N, C-alpha and C positions, 0 to 999 in steps of 0.2 A: 359527072366523072364516074367511071367504073371503079368499083372497089376491089382491089387486089390484095390479098393477105398471103404473105410468104413468112414463115416463122422457122427459125432454126434455134433450138434450145439444146445446150450441151452437146452441140455437134450432131444432133439427130434432126433430120429433115422430116417435117410433117409428123409430129408425135400424135398419140391418141388425143383427139380433140378435148376429151373430158379432162385430161391431165392439166390443161391450161386454166380450167375454171377456178374461180376464186371460191373461198369459203362462203356459206350462206349467212354467216353471223359476222358483222363488223360494225364499227361505229357509224352512225347515221346522223345527219342534221335534219331536224324537223321544223316546220313553220306552221303557225296558226294565224289565221286572219279572218275577219268577218266579210261576208259577201256584200259588196257595195249596193247590190241590188236587192238584198233581202236580209234584214237584221236578224232573222231567226235561222240563218244558214252560216255555219262556220266551216271553213276550209282547213283541213290538216294535211300538210303536203310534205313528202319525203324529198328534201332538197338534194340529198346525196344522189337519189335516183334521177330526179328531174334535171339536174345539172350535169349528168353524165353524158358521155358522147356515144351512147348506144344508138344504133341504127339498124333497121332490118337489112339483113345481108342475104335474103332469099335469092337463090340463083347466083350469088356472088360470094360463095364461101360458106353458105349454110350447110351444116352437116346433117340436119334433120333430127327428129326426135326418135326415129327407129333406125338402126344400123343398116346400112345399104340402101336406104330409101331417102337419100338427101333431097331428091327432086320434089318430095312431098312437103318438105319444111316442117312446120308444126301442124300440117293438115292431114296427118295420117289417121285421124279419127273424126268421126262426124262432130259437128258443132251443136251443142245443146242450146236450145232457145231460152231466153230469159223470161219472156212473157208474150202475151198475145200480140202486142204491137211489134215485137221482133219477128214473130212468124208472119204477120201480115206484110211487113216490109220485104222480107225475103220471098214471099209468095208472089208479090207484085213484080219484084225484080226478075224472078225466074221466067215470068211470062214474056219477058223481053228477049229471052234467049232463044236461039235457033240451033239446029244440028251443025250449022256452020261454025259456030263459036263455042259450042258446048259438046265436048266429045262423048259424054255419057248422057246425052239428052233424054229427058223424061218429062212428059207432059202431065201435069196434075200434082198438087201439093202432096198427096198421100203416096205418090210414087217416088218422090225423092226425100221423104222423111221416114223415120221409124222410131219406135219407142225402145228405150233402153234405161238402164238405172245408173245414176251417178254414184251412189254409195253402195250399190248392191242390194238396196232395199227399195228406195223411192223411185218410181218410174217417172221419166220425163221424155219429151219429144226432142229429137235432134235430126240433123241432116243425115241421110243414109250414107253407106260406104259404097264404093264402086267395086267391081270385080277385081280381086287381087289386093284390096285394101286401099285406104285413102278416101277422103271425102268425095262424095259423088260429083261435086262441083269442080273437083281438081282435074284439069287437063294434063296429059302427058307433055313433057317438054318439046317433043317433036310434033305435036299436034298442029296440023296445018292452019287451024283456026286461032292458034295462040296457046302456049303453055301456061300453066298456073291456073289460079282461080278464075273460073268463067264469069262469076259475078263481078269480081274486081275488074276483069277486062271489059265487061259490058259497061260498067260505070265510067271508065276512061273513055270509051267510045261515045258515050252519051254526054260527056263533059261535066260529070258530077263527081263528087268525092266518093270513093268506094264505101265509106261508112253509111251512105245512103241506101246501099244494096246488100251489104254483107251482114251476117248474123252478128249480134252485139259482141259476143266473146271474140270474134275474129278481128273486128276493127279495134277493140279495146286493148287487146294483148300488145305488148306486155305490161300495160299499165293496169293496176288493180284499183278499183274504186269500191270502198265499203261505206255504207251509209247507216247511221244509228242515231236515234233521238237521245240526247244527253240532258239529264235533268240537273239543273244547277242548284247551288245551296239556297237561292231565293225562291226555289220551286218553279222557276221558269224553265222552258225547254227550248233546246236548239238542235236543229238537224246538223249532224257533223258528217261531212263528206271527206273520207280519208283517201288520198292519192298515194299509192305506193308501187312497189315493184312486184310484178307477178313472177316470182322466182319458182324454183322447182316445187316448193311446198304448196304453191297454189293449185297444183294438179292433184293434191291429196297424196296418199302413200305412194302411189305409182310414179309420182314425179321424181323420186329418188332413182328410179330405174330407167329414166329416159337416156337414150344414147348420148344425147347433147342437149344443152339448153343455153340459149343465147344471152340471157341477161347476166349470167355468171361468167361469160367467156370474153376475154380480151379481143377476140376475133370479131366480135359484134360491136365493139366500142370504138369504132372507127369513123364515126360520123363527123361531117364538117360543121354540123350545128349541135347545140345542146339539145337534149331530148325534149324539153319544154317548148323549144322553138319548132322542132320538126313535127311535133305532135299537136300543134296549135288547133287544128280542126277537131281532133279527138278530144283533147282536154276541154275545148270550148263546149262540145256536146255533153260532156260529162258534168261540168260545173256551172255552165252558163257564160255568156259573153263578158259581162262586167267582172265576174270573179276571175276569168282567165286573164283579163287585162291587168288586174291587180296582181295576179300570180306572176305574170310575166315581168312586171315592173320589179317586184320583190326579188325574183330570180336574178334578174340583170344586176341589181344592186349587190346581191350576195356574191355573184360571180366576180364583180369588180373588186370586191374586198379580198377575194382568195378563199377557197374552201378549206375548212378545217378537217372535215371528214369527206374527202373525195371518194368516189366509188372505186374500189380497188381493181376492178376490171378495166376501168378507164386509165388508171395509173399504170397498170400492167401493159396495156396497149402501147402507151408512151414509151415505157422502158424496153419493150420488145421491138420497138420501132415499127409497128404495124402501120400501114398507110391507107388513106390519108388520116392524119390526126391534126386537125386545125380547130381547136377550141375557139368558140366565138364569145 
């Protein structure tokens, strides 16, 4: 089903999209549980986020992070690689692309990557940007080989999930996973994987200046499924199959009881009668 969003607030048709975004600080429900497959792994999950009705609306109402460039979505900047494995996966995927399906085709890893700084100090490798801005893998909407991410499109043609081809940051967004070793009072250690919302602050100081950001906007909280259901492959990749199965079980139980701290963007989407809204 195509997602169509039509909003009228106080008699004004199509207000500034940022005006609809909810505050970044609100009550959240959190859950902790042990990974059934690893006693030394603890999952800490933001239920308010995972039980929201957020869904990616790229091409169906996404305003983009830079004004006037909605067709780029959140791909207006190159994607920083997380590690060597991330680089190798994208390198292998890019070799499968041809000019037929990649508008800004470039052969060779060094030709579609460049060095930049994340914080203005530390250098890191990321995908390059194309002429005029946007990630080099981003095809124009009217490109005959298909608009949007060339890596995403190739994954679909190959019958695999896009997370197998795209940079880590691209397929994980807008879920944020942080991992830290926690020392317990008995001197044992456990790895804590925290699953939360990648909100504006996840981008650093510049995040507050984005033209629009979807996790805070009711216009993106229009999914027919809960986030934890829609993002099953991504969450499984982040915490493991057994841990995801337990997470899904606990999320379903909490949803059946009724949320105490529902995501305000999901609540607003329902109030504004954005469609479709069909909580599962």
